[in-house]
N, C-alpha and C positions, 0 to 999 in steps of 0.2 A: 420493436421488441429490447428489452434490455437482461443482462446476465449481472449476478452480483455474487461477491465472495466476501467473506470477513474473517478475520484472525482476531481471535480475542487474547487478552491477557499475554501479549507478547513482552518478553522482559527487556524492553528498550523504551528510552523516553520520547515522547512524541516531539518534542524539540530537535531530536536528531533525526527522526523520520521526515519531518516536514519539508526541507529543502528538497530531499528526494523525491516525493510526492508532486512538488510544484514543476519538476523537470518533466514528467510523463503526462501531466494533466492535459486532455485535449489531443493527444497525439495517437497515432493509429497503433493497433496491437503490436504489430512486429517490429514498428520503430520504439514503441515503450521498452518492449523487452531487450532491443539492442541496447537502448540507453542504461536500461538497469544491470546489464551483464558487465557493461564496460564502467560502470560507476563505482568507485571504491567505497568501501564501508561495508557494515553488517546491515545497515538499513536498507540497502539495495537488494540484498539477498533475502531478507524476509518480505520485501514488496514484491519481488519477483514470483516468489510463491504462490501470493495471494492473486496476482495478475494470472498466473498460469492456472490456477484453481477456476479464476472467473472465466477464462477462456474455455476450459474443459466443459464447466457449467452451460455455457452458451453454446457448445456443439454437441453436448450429449443430451440436454433437457430441452433444449429449444431449436435444434437442427439449424443453427446459424452459420454462415460461411465466415472461417475465421479471418479471410481477408477483407472482409467487410465492417470489421470491429474496430472501435476505437474507444479510449478511455475517457468516458464522460464525466465519471465523478471519481475522486479518490481522496481519501482522508484518513489521518492518524489522530484518534482523539484519546485523551487521558482515560486510562484503566486506574484501578485501584493501586495505590502507593503501599507498599510494606515500609514500616517504621523500624529501623533497629538502632541499638545504641552502642556508640564507641565509648570507651573509657578515655576521658581526657586529663590535663594536668591539674593537680591539687584537688583529686577527688570529684572533679566534675564529671561530666558526661555529655556528649554532643549527639545529635540526631542524625543518622544516615538515612536518607530517603532512597528506596529502591523503587523507581518507578515502572509502570507498565502502559501500554498501549493498546487501542482496538483499531486494527487497520482494516479498511473498507474501500472495495473497489467495484464501480459500477461500469460495466461495457455495454456500449449500444451499438446497433447496426446503423451504418451511414444510410441515409434515405438516397433515393434516386436522383435528387437534384444535387446532391453533394458528392455522388459519385461521378456524375457528368462533368462537375465544376473541377474536381481533382484531376480528371484525364486531360 
């Protein structure tokens, strides 16, 4: 069984989010939340909200045990980019790109063989 959560149009570049997503991929839920709590930067806060949401979905919708969950997939894809202009020297204009992201997390339940191997 799997539970997922997606945060769309997060006003942060996926380039800043991807190093944080790599830290928690494949980790247990409690370990992933601890890593995100103590990782500096705004990207970890946004990702922590999505992981918490996926955990709540797993508990409420699928009645899964929180201790048996792990982060199976986590991604930060490009969302739409807002284009703005900044005045430059000698009448020129330079473009400012305000990037956004779509963050997704999939939590799965450990199988019985994985539980025995972990203990």
